[in-house]
C-alpha positions, 0 to 999 in steps of 0.5 A: 567554482562556478557562479551557478550551481548546475544540478543536471551535471552534478548530480548524475556525476555523484550518483554514478561515484557513489554507485561505482564505489559500492557505498550503497551497500552495508559491506561499507561498515562490515562492522557496523549493527545492521540496520534494515530498511525494505522499500515498499516495492512500487508497482511495475506498471507504470513510471512513479509519480511525485508521492512516490517521492516520499521514498526520501524519508527512508533515504534520509534514515539510511544515509543517517544510520550509514553516516552513524556507522551502521551495516545499513541496507535499503533494499530495492524491490518492485511488485508485479501488483497482480490485479492492479497491473492487468486492469492497466494493462487492459487499458492499454489493450483497449487502445489497440482495439483488443481485450484480455479475451483475444488471447490464451492465458500463456499468452496474455500473461507473457504479453503483461510480463513484457509490458512490465519490463519496459516499465521497470528500468523507467521506474529505476531510473527515477529512483536514481534521479532522486538520489536513493542510495539503495542496494542496487545489487539486491534488487528484488522482484515479486515475481522472482523465482526464489522469491515465488519459493518462499511464498509457496512454502508459506502456503503449503505450510498454513495449508497443513497447519489448518490456516488456509482452507477452500470453501464456497462463500460469498465473495465480493466479486466485480463481474466488469473485471472478473475477480474477486476482493478481499473486504478491504479492496471495496470501495464503499460510496453514498448512492440515491437508490428506491427502496421498494415496499414488496407485499409477500402473500401469505399461502394460505390467502389470508392477507400478505406482509410488506417487506422492504427491499432495495434490490428487488431483482434478486428476490428469485434467490430469496429463501426466507423473510425474516423479521426481529423476533422482539418486533412486537407486530411480527411475533404472531406470524413467525414460522408462516409460509409465504408464496414467493412472488413471481415464482411458484416457491414457498418460503417462511417467516423467520426470526432472526436478531440481526434484523433491524427493526427500524428498516423499512417495515422490519421485514426483510427477505433473505437472499443467501447467495447475494448479500452478506449479511442474508449469507450468514442469517441463511448459514445459521438457519440452514437456508437454500442457496439460490445464485440469481446473478452470474459471474458475467454480471447477468440474471441466470435462468432461474429469473426466468423472462428476466434471464440475460438482464442486468441487475439495473434493467431487471429491477426495473422490469421486475418492478414494473410486473410486480406493479401490474400484480399490485405487489408494489405498496410504494417506492421512498427516495433511499440513500445507502452505501454501496461496495464499488470496484476500487478500480472501475468504480462499478457495483460489487456483487457479493457472490457465491465461489469457492475459493482459498481463504486464511482463517486470520484470527489466530494471526491477528492475535499475535500480530496484536500483541506484538504492538501493545508490548512495544515489540513494534512501535507505530508512528505517529502512535494515533495510528494504533487505534485504527491498527487494533480496531482492524485486527480486533474485527478482522475476517477470515482473508480470501487470498483467490484472484480470478486473473492471470496475471499473477503467481498462480495458487499451487493446488491440484483438484483430484477429479476421482476423490475430489481432494485438493493437493497442495505442494511447494510449487512441484507439479504432483504425479498423482493424487496421494489419496487415491494414485489416480493421476488425472489432476487439474491445477486451480487457474487462479493466482495469489491475492498480490497482498499475500505475496507482497506480505511476505516481503521482509523475510522473502527478499532477505531469504533470497538475496545474499547468504547471511542477510536474513541471519543479519538483518531480520527483523528489519529496522523500519517499515515506512509507507503511506498511511492508507496501507497500514492494514493492506499491507503492514498488518499483514506483513506482521501476521505473516511475519511472525508466523512464518519466522517467529520473528516481527518483520519490522521494529518501528512501523513509520507512516507519511502523508499523502502527496497530494496535486497543487489543489490538493486533490488525491493524484490520479491517471483518470483525473489527469493530475499526476505529476512526474517526480523527473519533471520537477526534478529537471525544474527545480532540482533533486536536493530541493524536490526532496527538501521540499517533501519534508520542510514545513510539513509535520510528519504524518500529514497529507501535504499539496504539491507546492511551486512556491515551497519548491522554488523556496528550497531551490532557493536554498540550493542556491543559497548554500551554493553561494555559502560555499563559494565565498568559503572555499574560495578564499585565499588569505592575504597573509599565510603567517597571519596567526589564528585568533579564537573571536568570541563569536567564533565560540557562539556559532561553533556551540550553536553548530554543536547544539544543532547536531544533537537536535537534529540527530535527536528529531531523526531519531525521533522520526521529526523529519520536519523539525530536523529539516526545519532546523537545519534551514533556520540555522544555515541561512539565517544564522551562519549565512545572515549573522555570522558570515557577514560578522567576519567579512573583516577579519576573513583569515582568522575565521576561516578555520571556523567557517570551513568547520561549521560549513562542513559540519552543517554539510554533513547534517543536511546530507541525508536532506540533500545529497548531491549538493552537500557531496559536491561542496564537501568534497572542496572543503578540507577533508579526510575520507572519500565521499561524505556519504561514509563520513563521520555523523557530527558528534556521534 
């Protein structure tokens, strides 16, 4: 054996061997019970960063179950990632001095497609370098035609069941990126603004009422002033008419219990087209919806001479004019939370837009029940509270996006009878209601979470014949906790609806991998760590082990070079133990075997280790399993037992080989490359440690 472990040669050799031998396929254990994990599909718009290396958790589980004899399927895929990818591509265009507006729809789509295909190969290579034993023969992409077909079928069924509807409602709109978002995609931040106290005169000239607002520029869309009916200050003036400043319009004072008496003066302007609460109050009081800000982010003609200005510019100008009229009573510093675009950071504008919505109430009730009855279990359990809270207060889901990249919604508008025709993707020749052939397709695409929310059953229904029947429901959905609501909860809702079964039995949530300073990795911060660089420096086995060793599962962890180096040292330790055992040549082959008390003790401890590691893995306590293996191999086995047998090597050799082989098999899910290399050099049965029988199973 070489004195030094040459990781690059050994890693490439064994991954190629495993893949060529078909060991990644569930068919390697054709008679085993099915065990399925669907890889959370990484975004296909860029190489993976080191946070994606947490896929190691799934590889640990799949290798463990494969060795236990299960027909284990780990199905890989990649996500077109809709808006995320178009945003990245637009940044790419900016560097070339171009923008999305330079291309027609079809050309822009083709350019993004080519961009994604270039990155997909890089991503797949990274997964291979980290040793992930996914079944590449079942690789799926969210824009594969057979996946699109499944998504379209679900959409049509939801529409026919009355769970999808089209409505002109207030949505979260980013005027910079030109698309709407669901509530989950709005990032709320604290901002210091001015709270303006503005006088609205009574129409009969008897005085005024002072309202408080942070957005005087939207007053052109005011339909009323509202007060709380229980506020004694205003009970006598409810129903009176006001003159809306800077306009000739008259509006009324209305009463609504949703008005906070303690905010400002207790009187607020109601602008139904530009504020979520105002929208609800306006809807319940039949108030007019007047749009002041357009989708380009500028004030519209209704704002008179302020038209064409952006909100901040218009705010200053409107306040200045109100001041000249003596209508600004005062302005105070005010800290509040505003919605911002989670990508560009610019303020979200609540705007009226006709969109497709899913009525999620009935879907959410079944998703809640699945967890409460234990049909689905969440690990760590404390995340159940977050899950229940969101689903119990869920709002209808806007699934329309005004972008090019994604699945175009299969809906056509009839220009004659104004009805929408929804299909499973086929183009209708004429309107079934009025036989009109002038139909116009919706240009919007689906929210990427709507398509990826169908991922477990969409993939298994479109891979190999019989896969869905055998592998659904899947066994585990393992992902980072931050997409529990974005993705996991939606998969449960849509999975139960489409198949009548839960999509997975266990949800296992890992924490974030932060940069060495404990900051979230971000391209804009320039602190993204490339997983391949880590692998080349420390080795895939060390990188994998470092992600599970020493950090309680589910907790965030900072990328630690000292820990990576410690695991690299552990790799070297394994290699040296292997050399000590494998290279030994007994001096007297006739020497009779003797079973020493030290041998009995280490064998007993090895068997206890087997139980301990298996139990930890069954309970998703990966850190406990990793810590136990590290402690036993380095300290119990190497430091103590190996030292104790140096004077009786021949008789101890069988025990050394047994214990070390068992340790390698227990360690294999964590550190697959070095364990395969050393296992092959020990007396063994079978082609590979990958398909060796799990100790004590």
